[in-house]
N, C-alpha and C positions, 0 to 999 in steps of 0.2 A: 103805357105800351110795354107788354113783356118780350126782355128780348132772349132770345133760346141758341144755344151753341152746340151744332149736332157733333157727337166723337163717334167714330164705327169705321172700322176697317173695309167693312162692304160699301160699296156704294150706291148698291142698289136700295139697300136698307135706308141710308141718309136723303137719298132721291125719294123713297118713298115718305119718310116721318117731314121732309121738307113738302112736300105737294100738299101733306096734310094740314100741317102747321100755318102754310102760307095762307091757305082759304078762311083761316079764321081771325075776325077782328081783335085786334089787341097782341095779336102776337106776331113777333117779328123775329125771322132767323137772320141772325145775321153773318153766321160762320160757320163753316165744316170742317172737319179733320180728319185725316184716315189712320189715325194712331196716338197713343196717350202720348206723347211728347210733343206734337204738335197742339195736340188739345192743352195744354200745360200752358203753351207759349201763346196762345190764340186767349186764353181766358185771362191772361194777363194782359193782352195789348185791347182786349175787347169788353171785358168786363160784363160778360152776359148776365141776366137774371138767373137764369136757367140753363146747366148745362144737362144734356142728355149722353151717358157715359155709357159705351159698351165696356162689358169686363173684359174680354178676351180680346187681346188686340196686340200687333205686332210692334216691338221697338220698346213702347212702355204700356202695359196693360193697365184697365180700368181703375185696378186698385192704388198702384203705385200713383197714378195721374192724380186720383183723389185726392189721396194725401199730401202730394205735393201742392196741390192748389188750396187745399185746406188749413195747411200749413204755411203756405204764402200769407196767411190772413185776407185771402179773396171771401168778397161775400154772397157769391155765387153759390147758387144752390143744384148740388149734385144727383140726379135721379139715372138711378143705374138700369141698363139696359139687359135683360140676360134672358134667354131660351127657356131655361129649367128653374121653375120656382125655387126649387129645395136646394139652392146650388150655396157651397163652404166658400166658392170665392163673392157671393152677394154677401155674406156675412162680413165678411173682412171688410170688403169695399163699406160697408154699414159702420162697421168699426172705426175705421179711420177719418170718417166725416162725412160719408152721401146721407140724405135725408131720405131718401127712400128707393123702391124699386120699382121697376117694371116690365112685365113680361113682351117680347118683342111682339109677338101675336095678340096682344091686346088691340080690343076694337079702337075705332078712331075718336069714339066720344070719349075711353078712358083715357088713352093719349092726351087729350085737350085737358079735360078736369083732372089729369095728374100734373101738367105741367102748372095750372091756375094752381092749386094746392101747394105744391112746393114755392111757387114765387109769393104767394100769400104768408109764406114763414111757419107752415105746419109741415109735420111730417107724413110721408108716403106709408102708412102702419101697413094698410090693406087686410087688418085680420080675418079668418085666423092664419093665413098664409105668413105672413110675418111672425107672427108667434111660433108655428111650426119650424122657422126657417131659424130662428133664433135658439128655441130649445133643444133643436136638432145639433148646433154646433157650438154652443157656449159652453167656457171652460166654467165646470162648475167648480164653484166655491169650498173649501171645509167650512163645516157646521163651524161659528163663533162668532164673535164680534162686529159688529157692523161697523163701517169706514167712518172714519168721524165727517166726511160730507154728508152722509145718511144720516147720521145722528143728528148732526147740525138741522137738519128739518125740520119746521113746527108740525104738531100734529096734522093739521091740516093740508099743511105741504105735502104730506106721505101719504095721504087720504089722494090727493093730487096726483102724485107719483105713481101710485098704483094703480088708477085709473087709466093714466098713460099707457102703464104697460100693459094692459088690457085693450090697447086698441081707441078707446075712445076719442071723441073729438071734445072741443070745448065745450059745445053746445051740450053735447052727451054729460058731461061732467057738471056744467050746469045744474041739468037737470037731476042728478044721483047727489048732489049735495045743496042744494035747493039754493043757490046762489047765482048772481049775473053771470053774462060770460065776461065782463070788464074785470069782477071780480077774480074767475078762473085765468084768464090772462094774467094778470098782476101775481096772482101765485105761481102761474108755469113761469113766468120772467125770475121770480125772486129763486124757485128751486132750482131752476138753471143755472145763476149766477151761485149760489151756493157749492152745486156739483162741479162747478167750472168745465162745464160742457159747453157744444156749442149750440146744439137744439136738441128736440123732441126726442129723436131719433136716439141721439147718444145716452138722455136719459135714460130712456128705456132701457139700453143697454147695460147701463152702470147697474141698472135695479135689481137685474137677472145676475150680471157677473159679479154682485156685492151680497149676492145670496136677498136680498129685501123680497124679490119675488123669486120663488121656487119653480122651475119648470112643472109642469103638469097641474098647476094651481087650477082653479075653477076660474075661466073667464066671466067676467060680469055681462049680464044678459046685451049689453050694448054692442059686444063681438058680434060682427055681419061680416060679410063681401062689401068692400068699396073699395072706389077704383086707385 
């Protein structure tokens, strides 16, 4: 059973999401919060698997709330809710530890799928929207030497990181590199540890911010709209 915490200052939004998720077998909405501060408190109290977090809220916004939840060592995955896809606040939330983002007007099946994807440990990359988001707001690094964390990766781990940055799933990476899904999972786990990041989303952002991937580089053929 996947437990979900809803954090949004609009009661109608929370009610709508609860109605959708409560109908899904395997998903349990365990709490609701009307601002980020209340969301941080309930996250520590309820330990939900997934937190649906609005980015703009009173008292404490979704960025700072996400940052506090992640910094506190929570295992909860944060899924940012937003009205606009190319939103600088969404990018900031991804930088501090959110595992993905979802438009508030996303259809029911995308909301449900997003909860399962994030709960499964993957990031909701949603290419090409997330690529455009990252490339628009990223601080461009000066040309030069890559950080030690990136250079410590093996050649195969670099291949995997490049494909992650282009939005590829484990299955797509496995097909691209002619290896098993289990091998991909091992490479991903190792590169996350070497880079010192929490999950795939933070690895992708680091890949861009370090200059390992340059904005505007041609994406792989696996780029496509996903939930």
